[in-house]
N, C-alpha and C positions, 0 to 999 in steps of 0.2 A: 571701215566700219560695220558691223554686218546689222541686217535690219533683224529687228528685231519682232518675231509675226504676234498677232494672239489673236490669239480659239475668237470664231468667231460668232452670235451671240445670235437664234436658233430660231426663228415665230413664230408660232403660229398664223394660219393663217387673218383666222380673226380679232386676234393680237393686234399682227400694221392694223387694221379699220379701225376700230377702239383707242389708235394709238394717237389715227389721219382725225379722228371727233371727237379729239381730249386734245388738238392743240389750236382746231380750227375752233375750241368755246375759249379756250383759254387764251385764245389772240383773238376775241373776239366774235367776231364772225360767227358767232351763232349761240345765240341767247336760248331765257326762256323766252319757250312757245311758237323761235320756227320752226321749221315746218321739215321733217328733211326730206329729199326728191322719192323719192319713189323707185322700190327696187327697183327694176327696171333698165327706169336710168341710173337708178347710187353705181349698181356692181361693175357697168363697163364702167367708169366715167373710173375708180379707184381699179381698176383693173380680179378686184376678185369675183368669184363664181357670190351668186345667189345665196347657199344654203349657207355661202363665211357670212357673208356680213346682218343674219339672220341668226345665228348666234350673238356675230358682238351684239345685236341688236334688244336677241335678248339679258345680254348680264348688261347694257344700259338697262334696261325696266328695270329687273332683278335690282338694280342700285341705284335705282332713286327719282333716273335722271333727264330718260326715256318712258315713254305714254305710244303703244304703239294699241291702230282702232286700226283693224280691219273691212274694209270695206272696199266701195267706187264713190261716196257722195267725197260732201266737202267738207267731212269732218276725216275720213276713214286720213290712215297712213302713219307714221311715228313722227311722233313734233317734243319738243325738249321742254323742260318743266321743273320746277326744283319743288318735289316733295321729297326732304330725303330723309322723315318721322318715322315714318313704316324699315322705309329699307335699315336704318341705318335699328331699332328697334331689331329686324329680326336677323338683322348679318350680327349684334350682339347678345340674342340669349339664342346663337346656336354655333359660336366663343363659346360660352356661357358653359352649355353643353361638355361644347368639350375640350371643358378640362385649358379654354382660352389662360380665363380666367377666373380666380380661387375666390370664393364666398366672400375673405378680408379686402379681397381686395376689390370686389363693390360693393361691400357697406365702407368702406372709406374712403368712396368715391358720390357715394351716393348724398354720405354728409355734406363731402367737399361741397359737390355744387347743391345742394339743397336750405347749405349754412348759406351760400350765396344770394339761392333764390328766393327767397324766404323772406333777407334784409332788402330788396334792392328791392320789391314787391309792396314790403314799405310806404319806399316810399314815387312806387312808380303807376301798383293796381290802379284799374278803376275803377269805381263805383260798382257798372254791370261783372266787374266779371270780380267779383267780392261777392259778390249778389249771384252772380253766379255759383258761385262753391257755399254760397251760404245752405244753397239749395240742394247737396251732395250731403252737408255732414247733415238736415236734418233728416232728411232721406237715409243717412245714414244709428239718425239716433230713432227712428222707429221702430214700436218691438217684434212686427212680422220680417227683418229681414232677415236677410241670411246669407250665407258664409259666401257664397260668392261673391252675391250682389253687394255684398258689403266688400267685399275685394276689389270689386267692380267701380266700385263709384271707388274706395280709396287711391286707387290709383288714377280714375282720373280730379279726385280732388292735386291729389298736390302734384302730376304733367297738370293743372287750369294754376293754379299755384306760378308755379315753373314762366307758364305762359304770360302773365301780366306785372313779369319783375320786369318787359324793355329793353334785356336779350334774348332774343334767337334762338342761340347758338346753345345757350345752357334751359330753351329749352325743351329745342331740341333729347338734347345728351342725358338733359333729366330723363327725360320724357321712355328715351332708350334706354337706361339705367336701371330706370323703373317694373318693365316692363323687359326683361332677359328674365326678376329676378317675381316674375306672378301669380311664374305654378304653387315657388321655393310659399311666398308667403301667400299660402293659399291655403296652405298643406302645415304650414304650422296656424293656422288659423281653426280648425278643419279637428284640430290635436287639445286646443284651449278646450282644457275640462268643465268648463261653466263659460259658454257663447255669449249668456247676454253679458254679467260678467267685464266678460273681456271687450264686447265691445262697447261697450259703458265704458270702461276708462277709457281706451285706445279713438272715442268722439271727445269724450271732457278735453283730452287733448289736443283734441280738430278746436274745439269751441276755440278753444280759448287762444291757439295760436290764427286762427281766424278775426280773434278782437284785440290781433296786434295784429297782427298788421296791418285794421281798419285803423286805430287806433295814432299806427306811426313810429307805433316800435318796434324794431328790427333787429335791433341788436337784442333784444330780451326772446323775437318770435328765432331771429337763429338759435340760439344758447336749447328752444323747449323743443323746436325740428331736431338737432342733433338726436337730447333725450331720446324724443318718439323713433327714430327711424335705428337708434343702439335698443331700442327695447325690445319691439317684439328682429329687427333683424341682426337686433346683436344674439342674440339669443341661435337664431339660423347658424349662423358662427360659431360659438359655443359649441353646440351639437357637432359641428362635423374637424373642431379642430379647426382655429390658424395655423396661417404656415411663423 
């Protein structure tokens, strides 16, 4: 029987470095907090140039699993970390901007995530988290709060409740999804005809949501947060047109 040859996959050097580091993470040989050897030591061990190694380290830093500190002190060098929130948010914002996901997709994902997180928060949220959420709601209710600040506080409010749900992954995904539409929601708020009335109506829902969580009424909080999300975020979908 003749030999069947298959094309050999060609990889760029920095991709091979990434693969090598990933394999050590998967095997448990590298953990959060561990430091990588200095570039001058690691590059020859891997058999690659220092420029290829730096490119691989930059990729890992971008995706939130490595932080590089320049210099010669005890804190210098590259260290494995766990910091997925900012990285996921950045990636999702870029893909959303590039059209990888529609507004409708993002809306439905956000509804699923936040229904789950609000219902869980009613069971697991700590009093200090709810007090912090209450401070955000109080500030959103001040008459001098502007649109940009309100949007920032609103984002922090939803992300904080997701973080209090007891599910770290839900919290991270909720943060990434909410951050991905922050500019669009800001624009929708800026276009509101009567800003004080819009802010008041949105914050009245925030107050009720927080009260339901404090009272342990998770199912009602889940229903209300879906209504809350579809109210403003849903208008963006209607304007753009759902698929």
